[in-house]
C-alpha positions as CSV (number, residue, x, y, z in Angstrom):
1,X,360.1,172.7,54.3
2,X,356.4,172.7,55.3
3,X,354.7,175.4,57.2
4,X,353.2,174.6,60.7
5,X,349.6,175.5,60.7
6,X,348.6,174.4,64.2
7,X,348.5,176.6,67.3
8,X,350.1,175.6,70.6
9,X,346.5,175.5,72.1
10,X,345.4,173.0,69.5
11,X,348.5,170.8,70.2
12,X,347.6,170.9,73.9
13,X,344.1,169.8,73.2
14,X,345.2,167.0,71.0
15,X,347.8,165.9,73.6
16,X,344.9,165.5,76.1
17,X,343.3,163.0,73.8
18,X,346.5,160.9,74.0
19,X,346.7,161.3,77.7
20,X,343.1,160.1,78.2
21,X,343.7,157.2,75.9
22,X,346.9,156.2,77.7
23,X,345.0,156.3,81.0
24,X,342.2,154.2,79.6
25,X,344.7,151.6,78.3
26,X,346.5,151.5,81.6
27,X,343.2,151.0,83.4
28,X,342.3,148.1,81.1
29,X,345.6,146.5,81.6
30,X,345.2,146.7,85.3
31,X,341.8,145.1,85.0
32,X,343.1,142.2,82.9
33,X,345.9,141.7,85.5
34,X,343.4,141.7,88.3
35,X,341.2,139.2,86.4
36,X,344.3,137.0,85.7
37,X,345.0,136.9,89.5
38,X,341.4,135.8,90.1
39,X,341.4,133.2,87.4
40,X,344.8,131.9,88.6
41,X,343.1,130.7,91.8
42,X,340.9,128.3,89.9
43,X,342.6,127.6,86.5
44,X,345.6,125.4,87.2
45,X,347.9,123.5,84.8
46,X,349.8,123.9,81.6
47,X,347.0,125.6,79.7
48,X,346.9,128.6,82.1
49,X,350.7,128.7,82.2
50,X,350.8,128.9,78.4
51,X,348.1,131.7,78.5
52,X,350.1,133.6,81.1
53,X,353.3,133.3,79.0
54,X,351.6,134.6,76.0
55,X,349.9,137.4,77.9
56,X,353.2,138.4,79.5
57,X,355.0,138.5,76.2
58,X,352.3,140.9,74.8
59,X,352.3,142.9,78.0
60,X,356.0,143.5,77.8
61,X,355.8,144.7,74.2
């Protein structure tokens, strides 16, 4: 079995990188959702519905 060579403080620092990245990703998703709402006011029809279906499939995964 391998030896752990990282301190708890180093783990905490690295965890902050993941937390900041998660926050940035969530903010980007919110911005895309907001833009989709704006676009939906002007882009009507099957093309937009297809786009939304694809986006929602990706968003759920």
